[in-house]
N, C-alpha and C positions, 0 to 999 in steps of 0.2 A: 272634890275640887280643892277643899281647904288643905288637904294633905299635900297636894301638888304645889300649891302656892307656898306652903310652909317649907317644903323641901327646896324649892327654887330660891326662896328668900334666904334660907339658911346657907345654901351653896354660895350665893353671891356675897353674903357678909363674910363667910369664912375665907372665900377667895381673896377678898379685899385685904383682910388682916394678915393672911398668910403671905400675900405678895409683899406687904410691908416688911414682914420678917425676912422674906427671901432676899430683899435688897441688901440686907446685911449678911445673912447666912450663906447666900448664894455664892459669894466669893470663896468661902472655905470649901464649899461643894466643888467648885471649879478647880481649886488647888488640888484636892484629892483626885479629881478626875484627871488632872494634868500629870500627876506623878504616876498613877497607874498606867496612863497612856504611854508615858515615857518608858516604863518598864517593858510593856508589850512591844513598843516600837523597837527597843533595843534587841529584843528576841527576833524581830523581823529584819534586823540589819541596819536600822536607822539610828545612828549615833546622835540622838537629839539631846540638847541641853536646855534647861529651863532656868529662867531668871525671874525671881519673884520679889518685887518691891511694891511700889504703888501699882505697878502693872504686872501682868502674867505673860511672859514672852517665851515662845518656843524658838530655839535657834538651831538651824540645820543647813550645812553647806554654805555658810556665809549669808543666808537669808533669815529673816525673822517673821514669825507669825504672832501677832499681838492678840491675846485673848482677853484684854481688859474689857470689862462689862459684858463678856460673853455669857455670863450667868443669866442675863436677861433674855437670851435666846433659848435657854434651857429651863425656862420657868414652867413648862408644861407639867412638871411634877406637882405644881401647886394646884391646878384644877383637879388632878387625880386625888390628891389628899383631901381637898375640899369636898369632892363628890362622895368619897367614902365616909367622911365624918358627918356629912349631911344626910346620908342614907338611913332609912329606918331599919337598921340591922342590929344584931346583938353585938355586945362589946367584943366577944371572941371572934366573930366573923369580921368585925371592923379591923382588929389587929392582924388577923390572918391575911386579909386583903391588902393591907399596907405592907406587910412583910413580904408578900409575893410581888405586888405591883411596883413598889419603889425600886427594888433591885433590877426588875425588867427595864424600867425607864432608865436606870443608871447605865445598864449595858447598851441600851439604845443610844444614849449620849456618848458612851465610850467608843462604840463602833463608828459613829459619825465623825468624832474627832480623829481617830486613828486613820480612817479612810482618806482624809485629806492629803496625807503624805504620799502614799502610792499613786494617788490620782494626780496631784500637782507635780510630783517629781518624776513620775514614770508614765503617766497617762493611762493607768490601769482602769479598764472599763468597768470592772466589777466594783471597784472603789467608787467610781463615778456614779454608778447605779445606787450604791448605798447612800451617798451624799444627796442625790436627787430624791430618793425615796424618803429620806429623813426630812427633807425640806417640805415635801408634800404632806407627809403624815404626822408632822410634829404636833399639830393641834388635835388630830383625830385619835392618836394613840391613848391619851389618858381616858377618853370617853369609852373607847373599845375595851380597854383593860378593866375599867370600872364596871362596865356592863357584864363582861365575861366572869368577873369574880363575885358579882352580887345579883345577877339576873333573876334568880329564883325569889329573891326578896323584893326586887325592884319592879318586876313586871306587874304585880297586883296594884302598885301605886299608879301606874299609867294606863292600866286596863280600864276601858270604859265600863262603868257600872250600869247594869240594867235599871231602867226606871221602874219604880214601884207604882202600882195603881191600886186604888181602893175598889174592891168588888162592889158593884151596885146592888147586889143581892144580899151578901152576908157581911159586907163592910170590912172584910179582911184585906190587909195590904199584901199584894203579891207582885212578883216580877213577871212571871209567866201567866199573866192574867187571862189570856185566851184559853190556854190549856186548863186553867183553874175553872173557868166557866163551863167549858166542855165536859169536864170530868165530874164536877160537883153540882151543877145546876142544869140537869137535863130536863126534868119534868117541871116546866114552868107554867104558871097560870098567865092569863092575859095581862095582868098588871105588872108582873115581873118581866115579861117579854117587852112590855112598853118601856120599863126602866132601862133594860139593857139597850134597847133601840136608841133611846135618847142619850144614854151614857156614851154609847159608841160614836154617836154623832159629835160629841164634845171632844173626842180623841181621834181625829182623822189620821194621825200618824200610825195608829194601830191597823188601819185599813191597808196601807201600803206594806207594813211589816208582815201582816198576815198573808198578803198576796205573794210576797217574796218567799216566805217560808213554806207555804202550803199550796201555792198555785191557785188559790181561790180566796174569796173574802168571807170571813165569818160574819162580817157586817151585812153582806148581801143575804147570807143565809138567814140571819136573824130578822132582817127586814121582810123577807118572804114569809118567814114563820109568823111575824107580827101581823102582816097583811092578811094571812089566812085566818087568824084568830078573830079578826074584826067582823 
């Protein structure tokens, strides 16, 4: 539980500070995105011009598309970076995840920007699908990418750990306590049977667990065994 809380806390703190940085850096990211989009659009036959001053404006066929503050819609790169940096993974895996994930998100943003032109000027349905898909998945993409790139290290962090129990006979800590008792404590005297009987009554959650796993209750078996010994 402490590991999960630490991870979530680290993720939230990193997200906050990275977002503050993104408010400044994001404009330059958008400028880079704009120029690459312009080049690809020119290959597609769209003679788009870009004006960059305080604003970032695309101009085509007498109409303008203003991208000022559009970096705030592309901020999903921030949670991805924060997730990777907060994850309990090696430095090498961290860098590899960032080097793979950031370009994928960049291409995701690039396709979304380019698709606006064939959609708005020609009504292209495929471009419309890309725009709608981008809008729906914008916040999901960083989490899916993060999981895909780090799942083998992340799964143990969120996997429920089995509870340990102290054996009433040998006092050893065990997760599979029922199997432990069955295998290691078969020949019990009356006092030991009574110990197990009382111990099992203190842990009723094991009764249901044993019924689910084995189709019968070890508690009932021990109770019958205890009753016969009296």
